[in-house]
C-alpha positions in Angstrom: -35.5 16.1 22.1 -32.9 14.0 20.9 -33.4 11.0 19.5 -33.0 8.1 22.1 -31.0 4.7 20.4 -30.1 2.8 23.5 -31.1 -0.1 22.4 -28.3 -0.1 19.8 -25.0 -0.3 20.8 -22.0 1.6 18.7 -19.0 0.8 20.8 -20.0 -2.9 19.8 -20.3 -2.3 17.0 -17.2 -0.9 16.2 -15.8 -3.3 18.0 -17.0 -5.6 16.1 -16.0 -4.1 12.9 -11.9 -3.1 14.1 -11.8 -7.1 14.7 -13.1 -7.6 11.0 -11.0 -4.9 9.6 -8.0 -6.1 10.8 -8.9 -9.6 9.7 -9.2 -9.0 5.8 -7.4 -6.6 5.0 -4.3 -8.2 2.8 -1.2 -6.4 1.5 -2.5 -3.1 4.4 -2.1 -6.0 7.1 1.8 -6.4 5.8 3.4 -2.1 5.8 4.1 -0.7 8.5 1.1 1.1 10.7 1.6 4.1 12.4 -0.3 6.7 14.3 -0.8 9.5 16.1 1.2 9.4 19.8 -1.3 11.6 20.8 -4.5 10.0 20.0 -6.6 13.0 18.8 -9.3 12.6 16.4 -8.5 14.0 13.3 -10.7 15.1 9.8 -10.1 14.6 5.9 -6.6 16.7 4.8 -4.5 16.4 8.0 -1.8 14.8 8.5 -0.4 12.9 11.0 3.9 12.1 12.3 4.8 8.7 11.9 7.9 7.8 12.9 10.1 5.9 10.8 11.6 2.6 11.1 15.0 2.6 11.9 18.2 1.5 10.0 21.6 1.3 11.1 25.1 1.7 9.7 28.3 0.0 11.7 31.3 1.6 12.3 34.7 1.2 14.2 34.4 1.4 17.3 34.1 3.1 19.3 31.5 4.3 17.3 29.4 7.8 17.9 25.9 6.8 19.4 23.3 7.1 16.6 20.1 9.8 17.7 17.6 7.5 17.7 13.5 9.1 16.9 14.0 11.8 15.3 12.8 11.0 12.4 10.0 11.2 10.7 7.2 10.9 7.9 4.3 13.1 7.1 1.4 11.4 5.5 -1.8 13.0 4.9 -5.3 11.9 5.9 -6.2 11.7 2.2 -9.4 9.3 2.6 -12.1 9.5 3.9 -14.2 6.1 3.3 -17.7 4.8 4.6 -20.5 2.5 4.5 -23.6 2.9 5.5 -26.0 0.8 5.1 -30.1 1.2 7.8 -31.6 -1.2 9.0 -35.1 -2.9 8.5 -38.4 -3.7 11.0 -37.4 -6.9 10.9 -33.1 -7.2 11.0 -34.5 -4.4 14.0 -35.7 -8.2 15.7 -32.6 -9.6 15.0 -29.2 -10.9 17.8 -26.7 -8.8 17.7 -24.7 -11.3 16.3 -26.7 -11.5 13.2 -26.7 -8.1 12.7 -22.1 -8.2 12.4 -22.7 -11.4 9.9 -25.4 -9.9 7.9 -24.0 -6.5 7.7 -20.9 -5.0 10.1 -18.6 -8.1 8.5 -19.3 -6.8 5.1 -19.1 -4.1 6.2 -15.5 -3.8 7.3 -14.3 -5.6 4.2 -15.5 -3.6 1.9 -13.5 -0.5 4.3 -10.2 -2.8 4.9 -10.5 -3.6 0.3 -11.0 0.1 -0.1 -7.5 0.5 1.7 -6.4 -2.1 0.5 -6.8 -0.6 -3.3 -5.1 2.7 -2.3 -1.9 1.2 -0.7 -1.1 -1.1 -4.0 -2.0 1.8 -6.3 1.9 2.8 -3.5 3.6 0.4 -5.9 3.2 2.6 -9.0 6.4 4.3 -6.8 8.6 1.4 -7.0 11.1 2.4 -9.4 12.8 -1.5 -9.7 11.3 -4.3 -11.6 12.1 -8.4 -12.4 10.1 -9.4 -16.2 8.7 -12.8 -14.9 8.5 -15.3 -17.2 5.2 -16.1 -19.8 4.8 -19.6 -17.4 5.1 -18.9 -14.3 8.4 -20.3 -12.8 10.6 -20.6 -9.2 12.9 -17.6 -11.1 10.0 -15.5 -10.4 10.4 -15.1 -7.3 13.9 -15.7 -6.5 15.3 -13.2 -9.3 12.7 -10.7 -7.9 15.0 -11.3 -4.1 18.1 -11.2 -6.0 16.6 -7.7 -7.3 16.5 -6.9 -3.2 18.7 -8.4 -2.7 21.1 -5.9 -4.6 20.2 -3.2 -3.6 21.0 -4.5 0.3 16.9 -4.9 1.1 17.0 -7.2 4.6 15.9 -10.4 3.2 16.5 -11.6 6.2 14.5 -10.5 8.0 11.8 -13.5 8.2 8.2 -12.4 8.9 8.5 -8.7 7.4 9.2 -10.1 3.8 6.0 -10.5 2.0 5.5 -11.6 -1.9 2.0 -10.7 -3.9 0.8 -12.6 -6.4 -1.9 -11.8 -8.8 -4.4 -14.6 -10.3 -2.6 -16.0 -13.4 0.9 -15.1 -11.1 -0.9 -18.0 -7.9 -2.6 -20.4 -10.8 1.0 -21.0 -11.8 2.6 -20.6 -8.8 0.2 -23.3 -7.5 0.6 -25.3 -10.1 5.0 -26.0 -9.2 6.2 -28.9 -7.6 8.3 -26.4 -5.9 6.0 -25.0 -4.0 2.6 -27.3 -3.7 3.8 -30.9 -4.1 5.6 -33.3 -2.0 9.0 -34.0 -3.5 9.3 -30.7 -4.4 7.7 -28.3 -1.3 7.7 -31.4 2.3 4.7 -31.0 4.1 3.9 -27.8 3.0 3.4 -28.8 -0.2 0.5 -30.5 0.8 -0.6 -28.3 3.2 -1.1 -25.5 0.1 -2.8 -28.1 -1.8 -5.5 -28.7 0.5 -5.6 -24.9 1.2 -4.3 -22.8 -2.2 -2.0 -20.5 0.8 1.3 -20.6 -0.7 3.1 -20.2 2.3 6.8 -18.9 2.9 9.3 -19.5 0.7 12.7 -18.0 -0.2 12.2 -16.2 2.8 8.8 -14.3 1.5 5.6 -14.9 2.7 3.4 -15.0 -0.8 0.4 -14.6 -0.4 -2.7 -13.8 -3.2 -4.9 -10.3 -3.9 -7.3 -10.2 -5.7 -6.5 -6.9 -5.8 -3.0 -6.5 -8.0 -3.1 -4.5 -10.3 -2.1 -3.3 -14.1 0.5 -0.1 -15.4 -0.3 1.3 -18.6 2.6 2.7 -19.6 3.1 6.0 -20.6 2.9 7.3 -24.7 6.8 8.5 -25.2 8.1 8.1 -28.3 11.0 6.6 -26.9 12.5 5.8 -23.9 16.1 7.3 -24.8 16.2 10.8 -23.3 18.8 13.6 -21.8 18.8 15.4 -18.6 18.0 18.9 -19.7 19.7 21.2 -17.5 22.0 19.9 -14.5 20.0 18.3 -11.4 21.2 18.0 -8.0 21.6 16.1 -5.8 18.7 15.2 -3.0 15.9 16.6 -6.6 13.1 15.2 -6.9 11.4 17.0 -10.2 13.8 17.0 -13.6 14.0 18.0 -16.8 14.3 15.6 -19.8 13.8 15.7 -23.5 15.1 14.2 -26.7 14.7 14.9 -30.5 11.6 15.5 -31.3 10.1 13.4 -28.5 6.3 13.3 -27.8 3.1 11.9 -26.2 3.7 11.2 -21.8 5.1 10.1 -18.9 3.0 8.6 -16.8 3.1 7.4 -12.7 5.1 4.5 -12.5 7.2 4.4 -15.8 10.5 4.0 -14.6 14.3 5.1 -15.3 17.7 5.3 -14.9 20.1 8.0 -15.6 23.5 7.5 -16.9 26.7 7.0 -14.7 24.3 5.8 -11.3 22.3 2.6 -11.3 20.1 4.0 -8.3 16.5 3.0 -10.3 13.3 6.4 -10.1 9.4 6.0 -10.6 7.7 8.9 -12.3 4.8 9.8 -9.9 3.1 13.0 -12.0 1.6 13.2 -15.4 4.2 15.2 -18.2 3.0 15.2 -21.4 5.9 16.7 -24.1 6.0 19.9 -25.3 8.8 21.7 -27.7 10.3 18.4 -27.6 10.9 17.9 -23.8 9.0 16.9 -20.8 9.6 19.8 -18.2 8.9 19.3 -14.4 8.9 15.2 -14.1 8.5 14.3 -10.6 10.4 11.4 -9.3 11.2 9.0 -6.4 12.8 8.6 -4.3 15.5 11.6 -4.2 18.1 12.0 -6.6 21.5 9.4 -5.2 23.8 11.7 -7.6 23.7 15.1 -9.6 22.8 14.6 -13.4 25.0 16.7 -15.0 23.8 18.2 -18.0 22.5 16.6 -21.1 23.4 12.8 -19.3 21.4 10.1 -20.7 18.4 8.9 -19.6 16.4 5.7 -20.4 13.0 5.2 -19.2 11.4 1.7 -19.2 8.2 2.2 -20.9 6.0 -0.9 -20.9 2.5 -2.3 -19.9 2.8 -4.9 -17.1 0.4 -6.6 -13.9 2.3 -5.7 -11.2 2.5 -8.7 -8.7 5.0 -7.8 -5.8 7.7 -8.1 -3.5 8.7 -5.8 0.0 9.6 -5.4 2.6 7.7 -3.8 5.3 8.7 -0.8 5.4 8.3 -0.2 1.9 5.2 1.4 2.3 3.0 2.5 5.5 -0.6 2.9 6.3 -1.7 5.1 9.5 -5.3 5.8 10.6 -6.7 8.0 12.4 -9.3 8.7 15.3 -12.7 10.4 14.0 -14.8 13.3 15.9 -17.0 12.0 17.9 -19.4 15.1 18.4 -22.4 13.8 17.0 -23.2 12.9 20.0 -24.4 16.0 20.9 -26.6 16.2 17.9 -29.1 12.7 18.2 -27.0 9.8 16.6 -25.1 7.6 18.8 -21.5 7.7 17.5 -18.4 5.9 18.5 -14.6 6.0 17.1 -12.4 2.9 18.7 -8.7 2.8 17.8 -6.4 -0.8 18.2 -3.6 0.7 21.0 -1.4 -2.1 19.3 -2.3 -1.7 15.1 -2.6 2.2 15.5 -6.5 0.6 13.2 -9.5 3.3 14.4 -12.6 2.7 13.2 -15.9 5.3 13.5 -19.5 3.5 14.1 -22.8 6.0 13.9 -26.4 4.9 15.0 -28.8 7.4 13.9 -33.2 7.4 13.6 -34.5 9.1 9.9 -37.8 10.6 11.0 -38.8 10.7 7.9 -38.6 7.8 6.8 -38.4 5.3 10.3 -35.1 3.4 9.3 -32.2 3.3 12.0 -29.0 3.8 10.0 -26.0 2.5 10.4 -22.0 3.8 9.6 -18.6 2.6 9.4 -16.4 5.1 8.8 -12.4 5.4 7.8 -10.3 8.2 7.5 -6.6 7.1 6.6 -4.1 7.3 4.8 -1.4 6.0 2.8 2.8 5.8 1.5 5.6 4.6 0.5 8.6 4.8 3.2 11.7 3.9 1.4 10.8 2.4 -2.4 14.5 0.9 -2.2 13.1 -1.9 0.0 10.2 -3.3 -2.4 10.5 -5.1 -6.6 7.9 -5.4 -8.8 7.3 -8.9 -10.5 5.4 -7.5 -13.6 3.8 -9.7 -15.3 2.4 -10.0 -19.4 
């Protein structure tokens, strides 16, 4: 006979978890969030096609009407992450709110933190950078903004421009009058002193993220390389060589090819063999054909990855997990926010051999870089 767990409400737990998941999202709350329009359930490894945000180019009138909504991006649901806990006899007597406060909220936070870390790693796909000062200064933001401005990022798209700062940079910015003093920032500066929030500066919403990480460069013996074999436009793989070159190129290293200003970010680890790096993958796709023996300059630097970005640089997609375990004695519910597409599943089941009630919250999600030219690393020490 199936276990009866009617006293516990998986729908309520799932709905509360979804609310707290969304509140806890840091970087993930500031990127494009797509979803599957069919609202069906998925499994790990499947893909979802989401619509890429539209971009337009002005032309002489009368112009041909643009075709909307046809371009999609396939994101793989790579991550199935779970938080599971058990309720003791004492805790079973608690009110629903106590269980929410003690268990559901921290579980949702853990899932949000996991999503944030995976999305943070997408910053390795950003080829553009601005080296910030050893002592934080206003230039750290304005310099990063200029790089994005020069790349035609819509920097005046207020509300969609963001700047993610690590702990050291946040500390320095909080000490600047331009951010937290009346004479430099007006009433907003006073509010920043009280709350520790940097607010919106230079068109970017500045937020601190404890998940800011560092990039460790490849060990390539030189950053002065050559294209090894002509490579066509739109390619995403290239061969590079140099006399006696050794070491590695790793994801996050960046390079530029002589004759074109577009920068590229390496997306795989390649070890030099026979004086060449063979099969180097990169993003974005090659903007112009690269001739054999064209000069390539690789930036090899260890750095902290603070990040300026437009919302459409990255994407997060979550999908509903199946609830078939309802037929197996468990109480299972998947809930989805119809606006954001965020989805989470709640499972409640009884473990007979230990006389415990277990609660699990899990999410299925994927992350991706939509346009690496819509962001810029603010590289710190």
